[in-house]
C-alpha positions in Angstrom: 50.0 -77.5 -10.6 51.8 -79.7 -8.6 53.2 -83.5 -8.8 53.0 -85.8 -5.3 55.3 -88.3 -5.6 54.4 -91.1 -3.0 57.6 -92.8 -1.4 58.3 -96.6 -1.3 61.1 -98.9 -1.4 61.5 -97.5 -5.3 61.8 -94.3 -4.1 63.3 -94.8 -0.1 66.9 -93.5 -1.0 69.2 -90.6 -1.5 70.0 -90.6 -4.9 66.2 -91.2 -6.0 64.8 -89.1 -3.7 67.1 -86.2 -5.3 65.8 -86.8 -8.7 62.3 -87.4 -7.5 62.7 -83.9 -6.5 65.0 -82.1 -9.5 62.4 -84.4 -12.2 59.5 -82.4 -11.0 57.7 -83.8 -7.9 57.3 -80.5 -5.2 55.4 -82.7 -2.3 56.7 -86.7 -1.4 53.8 -88.7 -0.1 53.9 -91.4 3.5 51.4 -93.5 2.9 50.4 -94.0 6.9 48.2 -97.2 5.7 51.9 -98.6 5.8 53.5 -97.0 8.6 57.3 -98.3 9.8 58.4 -95.4 11.8 62.3 -96.0 11.0 61.8 -96.1 7.3 59.8 -92.6 7.3 61.7 -90.7 9.5 64.9 -92.4 7.3 63.2 -90.4 4.3 62.1 -87.4 5.7 65.9 -86.9 6.8 66.4 -87.7 3.1 64.1 -85.4 1.5 65.0 -82.0 3.7 68.1 -82.9 3.7 68.3 -82.6 -0.2 65.5 -79.7 -0.1 65.0 -77.7 2.9 61.9 -76.5 1.4 60.0 -80.0 -0.3 56.5 -79.8 1.1 55.8 -83.5 2.5 51.9 -85.2 2.8 51.2 -87.6 5.8 48.5 -89.3 4.0 45.9 -91.1 6.8 44.7 -94.4 6.9 41.2 -93.7 7.3 38.1 -95.4 8.2 39.3 -98.2 5.0 37.9 -101.4 5.6 40.8 -103.4 5.6 42.0 -107.6 6.6 42.3 -107.4 9.8 45.9 -107.3 12.1 44.5 -110.2 13.6 45.4 -112.6 10.8 49.1 -113.5 11.5 49.3 -115.8 8.4 50.4 -115.1 5.1 48.1 -117.3 2.1 47.3 -117.9 -1.0 43.8 -117.9 -2.9 42.6 -119.7 -6.0 40.6 -119.3 -8.4 36.8 -121.0 -7.6 38.0 -121.6 -4.4 36.0 -121.4 -1.1 36.3 -118.8 1.8 35.1 -116.8 4.7 35.2 -113.1 5.3 34.0 -112.6 8.9 33.7 -109.8 11.6 37.5 -108.9 13.7 35.1 -109.9 16.9 34.1 -113.8 15.4 37.5 -114.7 14.1 38.6 -114.2 17.9 35.5 -116.3 18.9 36.2 -118.5 15.8 38.9 -121.2 17.1 37.8 -124.9 15.3 38.0 -125.6 12.3 40.9 -122.8 10.6 43.1 -125.4 10.1 40.0 -126.8 7.8 39.1 -123.7 5.8 40.3 -120.3 5.0 39.1 -117.0 6.8 39.5 -113.5 6.2 38.7 -111.5 9.5 37.8 -107.4 8.9 38.8 -104.2 10.9 34.8 -104.3 11.6 32.5 -106.6 14.0 30.0 -109.2 12.9 26.8 -106.4 13.9 28.6 -104.0 10.6 28.6 -107.3 8.7 25.1 -108.2 9.1 23.9 -105.0 9.3 24.6 -104.1 6.0 24.0 -105.7 2.3 26.7 -107.2 0.5 27.1 -108.7 -2.7 30.7 -107.9 -3.3 34.3 -108.0 -2.3 37.1 -106.8 -4.2 40.8 -106.3 -3.4 44.0 -104.5 -4.9 42.1 -101.4 -6.9 39.6 -104.7 -7.6 42.6 -107.1 -9.2 41.4 -109.8 -7.3 37.7 -110.3 -6.8 34.9 -112.5 -5.0 31.6 -113.2 -5.6 29.3 -113.3 -2.3 27.3 -116.4 -2.0 26.0 -116.5 1.6 25.7 -114.7 4.7 25.4 -115.2 7.8 26.1 -114.3 11.8 28.8 -112.6 10.3 30.5 -114.5 8.1 30.2 -114.1 4.8 30.9 -116.9 2.1 32.4 -116.2 -1.0 34.1 -117.9 -4.2 37.9 -116.6 -5.3 37.2 -115.0 -8.7 41.2 -114.3 -9.5 44.3 -115.7 -7.6 45.6 -113.7 -5.1 47.3 -113.5 -1.5 45.8 -112.7 1.2 48.1 -110.8 4.5 46.8 -108.8 7.6 46.9 -105.0 6.6 45.4 -105.2 3.1 43.2 -103.0 2.1 39.5 -104.4 1.0 36.5 -103.0 -1.0 33.4 -103.6 0.3 30.1 -102.0 -1.7 27.1 -101.4 0.5 28.9 -101.6 3.6 28.4 -98.3 5.2 29.3 -97.2 9.0 29.0 -94.2 10.1 32.3 -91.9 11.3 31.9 -92.2 15.1 36.1 -90.2 15.6 39.0 -90.0 14.4 40.8 -94.2 15.3 44.1 -94.5 17.6 46.2 -95.4 14.6 45.0 -92.3 12.9 45.6 -90.1 16.4 49.1 -91.9 16.5 49.7 -90.7 13.1 48.4 -87.4 12.7 51.0 -87.0 15.7 54.1 -88.4 14.2 53.1 -85.3 11.8 53.1 -83.0 14.4 56.2 -83.7 16.1 57.9 -83.9 12.4 56.4 -80.8 11.2 55.1 -81.7 8.1 52.3 -79.7 6.9 50.0 -80.8 4.7 48.0 -83.9 6.0 45.3 -85.7 3.8 42.7 -88.0 5.0 41.1 -91.3 3.3 37.9 -91.8 2.9 36.2 -88.4 4.0 32.4 -88.7 4.0 31.3 -85.7 5.8 33.3 -82.4 7.5 33.2 -84.0 10.9 36.3 -86.0 9.7 37.9 -83.2 8.8 36.8 -80.9 11.8 37.8 -83.4 14.2 41.5 -83.6 12.5 41.6 -80.0 12.7 40.5 -79.9 16.8 43.3 -83.1 17.4 45.9 -81.0 15.3 44.8 -77.5 17.5 45.5 -79.9 20.7 48.3 -81.3 20.1 50.2 -77.4 19.4 49.8 -78.1 15.6 49.4 -74.8 14.2 46.5 -75.2 11.8 46.7 -71.6 10.0 50.1 -73.3 8.2 48.5 -76.6 8.0 47.1 -78.2 5.2 44.1 -80.3 5.3 42.9 -82.0 1.9 40.1 -84.8 1.8 40.2 -87.7 0.1 37.0 -88.6 -2.3 36.7 -92.4 -2.8 33.2 -93.2 -2.2 29.7 -92.6 -3.6 29.0 -90.6 0.4 32.0 -88.9 -0.5 30.5 -88.1 -3.6 27.3 -86.6 -3.0 28.4 -84.5 0.3 31.6 -83.4 -1.7 30.4 -79.6 -0.9 30.3 -79.7 2.4 34.1 -82.0 2.4 35.1 -78.8 0.3 34.2 -75.9 2.9 36.0 -77.5 4.9 39.9 -78.4 4.3 41.9 -76.5 1.7 41.0 -79.2 -1.5 40.0 -82.3 -2.8 42.1 -85.9 -3.7 40.0 -88.1 -5.7 41.4 -91.1 -5.6 40.2 -93.8 -8.6 42.3 -96.8 -6.8 38.8 -97.4 -4.8 36.4 -95.1 -5.8 35.8 -97.5 -8.8 35.5 -101.0 -7.0 33.6 -98.7 -4.5 31.1 -97.5 -6.7 31.6 -99.4 -9.8 33.7 -98.4 -13.4 31.3 -96.8 -15.7 29.6 -95.4 -12.7 33.0 -93.7 -11.0 34.3 -92.6 -14.3 31.0 -90.7 -15.1 31.3 -89.2 -11.6 34.4 -87.7 -11.7 34.1 -86.1 -14.0 31.2 -84.4 -13.2 32.3 -84.1 -9.8 35.4 -82.3 -11.7 33.5 -80.0 -13.6 31.3 -78.8 -10.5 34.5 -78.6 -7.9 36.1 -76.1 -11.2 35.0 -73.1 -9.5 37.0 -73.6 -6.6 40.5 -74.1 -8.9 41.7 -70.9 -8.5 41.5 -71.5 -4.5 41.7 -75.0 -3.2 43.4 -78.1 -4.9 41.9 -80.6 -7.4 44.0 -83.2 -6.8 43.8 -86.9 -9.1 45.0 -89.9 -7.7 45.9 -94.1 -9.0 45.9 -94.9 -12.1 47.6 -92.0 -13.5 50.7 -94.1 -15.2 49.8 -97.1 -14.7 51.4 -98.8 -17.1 54.4 -97.4 -17.1 55.1 -99.4 -13.2 56.5 -102.5 -15.0 56.7 -100.7 -18.7 58.9 -97.8 -20.1 56.1 -95.8 -22.1 52.6 -95.0 -21.2 49.0 -95.8 -23.1 47.7 -93.5 -25.2 44.7 -93.4 -23.2 46.8 -92.6 -20.1 48.2 -89.1 -22.2 44.8 -88.3 -23.3 42.9 -88.8 -19.4 46.1 -86.5 -18.8 45.0 -83.9 -20.8 41.5 -84.4 -20.3 42.2 -83.8 -16.3 43.9 -80.7 -16.5 42.3 -79.1 -19.2 38.4 -80.0 -16.3 40.2 -78.6 -13.3 42.8 -80.8 -11.5 45.6 -78.9 -10.6 47.4 -81.7 -10.1 48.7 -85.7 -9.6 49.2 -88.3 -7.4 51.3 -91.3 -8.0 50.7 -93.8 -5.7 52.1 -97.6 -6.7 53.9 -95.7 -9.8 56.5 -94.0 -7.6 56.8 -96.1 -4.4 57.0 -100.0 -6.6 57.7 -99.2 -10.4 60.3 -99.9 -12.3 60.8 -96.3 -13.6 59.4 -93.5 -11.2 61.6 -90.8 -11.9 60.6 -91.2 -15.6 58.0 -91.5 -14.7 57.4 -88.2 -12.5 59.8 -86.4 -16.3 57.3 -87.6 -18.3 53.9 -86.2 -16.1 56.0 -82.9 -15.7 56.1 -82.7 -19.0 52.9 -83.4 -19.8 51.3 -81.3 -17.6 53.9 -78.2 -18.4 52.5 -79.0 -22.3 48.9 -79.2 -21.4 48.3 -77.1 -18.9 46.6 -73.8 -20.2 
């Protein structure tokens, strides 16, 4: 079994990275949704100087809906306030009135918004929510349900928006190229819904002198379509990551938990040949506190016994206050619970 620890502000120096590895993390994750080349290069160098055989994962952004980079300012939103989401093309054209109303551009165009039904929007793993009031000409009028901060690059969950994958994005190609050039042997693609997305990654690796035989490719399951197409996805990659941070707001709490366990039961037959990783909300309580909840301990036990081969820690190690304690505890629990 394995522990994948995300590197970030809490785990970016030599001492902490060394302790992460010594505490049980056998794979370090670089999150390319927030790529900072200089910092990534430094962390990569530190990790390999500590342990030249440490596994590194490049986690690509994929086709996640985000606040578009056209938004240059950062601003706060407040409960019951009225704000507007829009397509990036509409934001480009809209200039008059931006100083009077708050407009949030998404990294999709107006046509996609118009062609799909949108009932709710959320951010930050479902902790910031918006009630949809109206949708017209690529604009979505919403009421804010939770205070929060808006800035470019933040991920959004918009159940109902379904736009077909066409090809690897420019950002993912740049990230893949960097990973290949830096000899990273684990590639993870986010929001996978079909085998084409994985086959495109394989082709890009081959076209850019990467050794496809040595590189493992993992697929993140984060949407209802990904859940439905798990068999074709599993066939063409080395395993899946069930990423609950987006799966829950995409599918709803009750539905996602139920389908997650059903999927794990179906995936159990692959356990000896492929990775089945559970991601996010593993030990959330340890981000700020030193102890896990009973529910978190029970969930880890259940996941291990139902077929999971490992866990991916996200905020617990990238921004949490106790990354080393978290990895050490998870390692102890995995050794205790494994069959």
